[in-house]
C-alpha positions as CSV (number, residue, x, y, z in Angstrom):
1,M,13.8,-3.9,1.5
2,R,10.2,-5.7,1.3
3,I,8.1,-2.8,1.1
4,L,3.9,-2.7,1.6
5,V,2.3,-0.4,-0.6
6,D,-0.9,0.8,0.7
7,T,-4.0,0.8,-1.6
8,N,-4.0,5.0,-1.7
9,I,-1.1,4.4,-3.4
10,L,-2.4,1.9,-5.7
11,I,-5.5,4.1,-6.6
12,S,-3.1,7.0,-7.4
13,A,-0.4,5.9,-9.4
14,I,-3.6,4.3,-11.7
15,L,-5.4,7.8,-11.6
16,F,-2.2,9.5,-12.1
17,P,0.4,7.3,-14.2
18,D,3.1,10.3,-13.9
19,G,2.8,11.5,-10.5
20,K,4.5,10.3,-7.5
21,P,3.0,7.4,-6.3
22,A,2.9,5.9,-9.6
23,K,7.0,6.4,-10.1
24,T,7.0,5.0,-6.2
25,L,4.9,2.0,-7.1
26,F,7.8,1.3,-10.1
27,K,10.6,2.0,-8.4
28,V,9.8,-0.5,-5.3
29,S,8.6,-2.8,-8.0
30,E,12.1,-2.7,-10.2
31,K,14.6,-2.6,-6.7
32,H,12.3,-3.6,-4.3
33,E,10.5,-7.1,-3.3
34,M,7.0,-5.3,-2.8
35,V,4.1,-7.2,-0.4
36,L,0.7,-6.7,-0.7
37,C,-2.0,-7.4,1.7
38,E,-5.5,-9.7,0.8
39,Q,-7.3,-6.0,2.2
40,N,-5.6,-4.1,-0.2
41,L,-7.0,-5.6,-3.0
42,T,-10.3,-5.7,-2.0
43,E,-10.1,-1.9,-1.0
44,L,-8.5,-1.3,-4.3
45,R,-11.2,-2.9,-6.1
46,E,-14.2,-1.4,-3.9
47,V,-13.0,2.2,-4.3
48,V,-12.4,2.0,-8.1
49,K,-15.8,0.1,-8.6
50,R,-17.5,3.0,-6.0
51,K,-15.4,6.0,-7.5
52,V,-14.0,6.1,-10.7
53,P,-15.8,2.9,-12.5
54,E,-13.9,3.4,-15.6
55,F,-10.8,2.5,-14.1
56,L,-11.6,-0.7,-13.3
57,P,-10.1,-2.1,-16.4
58,D,-6.7,-0.7,-15.4
59,A,-6.9,-1.8,-11.7
60,E,-7.1,-5.0,-12.7
61,T,-4.2,-4.7,-15.2
62,L,-2.2,-3.3,-12.6
63,L,-2.4,-5.9,-10.3
64,L,-1.6,-8.7,-13.2
65,E,2.0,-6.9,-14.0
66,L,3.0,-6.2,-10.9
67,S,5.0,-8.6,-9.0
68,Y,4.1,-9.0,-5.2
69,E,4.1,-11.1,-2.4
70,L,0.4,-11.4,-1.3
71,I,-0.1,-11.7,2.1
72,P,-3.3,-11.9,4.7
73,A,-4.8,-9.6,6.5
74,S,-4.4,-10.0,10.1
75,K,-7.4,-9.3,12.7
76,H,-5.9,-8.7,16.4
77,T,-7.5,-7.5,18.9
78,E,-4.6,-4.8,20.2
79,K,-5.6,-1.5,18.2
80,L,-2.3,0.6,17.2
81,I,-4.1,2.5,14.9
82,R,-7.4,4.9,15.0
83,D,-8.9,3.6,11.9
84,P,-10.2,-0.1,12.6
85,K,-10.0,-0.6,9.1
86,D,-6.3,0.0,8.5
87,Q,-5.4,-2.1,11.5
88,P,-5.5,-5.7,9.1
89,V,-3.3,-3.6,7.0
90,L,-0.8,-2.7,9.7
91,N,-1.2,-6.4,11.3
92,A,-0.1,-7.8,8.2
93,A,2.8,-5.7,7.3
94,I,4.5,-6.5,11.0
95,L,3.7,-10.3,11.0
96,A,5.4,-10.1,7.5
97,N,7.7,-8.2,9.1
98,V,8.2,-5.4,6.1
99,D,10.6,-2.8,6.3
100,L,8.6,0.4,5.0
101,L,4.9,1.2,4.6
102,I,4.2,3.5,1.9
103,T,1.2,5.5,2.7
104,G,-0.9,8.7,2.4
105,D,-2.7,7.8,5.4
106,K,-2.2,10.2,7.8
107,D,-2.9,7.6,10.4
108,F,-0.3,5.3,9.3
109,L,1.8,8.6,9.1
110,V,1.2,9.5,12.4
111,L,2.8,6.4,14.1
112,K,6.3,5.9,15.3
113,L,7.3,3.1,14.7
114,E,9.9,1.4,14.0
115,Q,9.5,-1.8,11.5
116,P,7.3,-0.7,9.5
117,R,8.5,2.2,9.0
118,C,5.2,4.8,7.5
119,I,6.9,7.4,4.9
120,T,4.8,9.3,2.0
121,A,5.6,8.4,-1.5
122,A,7.5,11.4,-1.9
123,Q,9.5,10.6,1.3
124,F,10.2,7.0,-0.4
125,L,11.5,9.3,-3.7
126,E,13.9,11.2,-1.6
127,E,15.6,8.3,0.5
128,Y,15.6,5.7,-2.0
């Protein structure tokens, strides 16, 4: 499966290496095709730098060690999600034809899309 991992999963995996997001990230990288969007990487660096700057080297190491396909963020005029900063990520996931979008963001989770299906890290670990 092609799976886009949202920024909040990446950040949680860095901050809590024994938590469900970290386990999810490991499982996705081992058994599936991981996809990240340019906006995820930008947001990851900005949030870590602003909130927990001591983890910035860990974030960079994670990005270097992960195997993933980097896809461009896509700006589109049709609004499909409440938060405008999430729209390019959702657009990218749709255009890249990903099967799942793993996130902790409720704005994604309330969407009833067939593809990509938006699920939490806990749901991923239970179902896959």
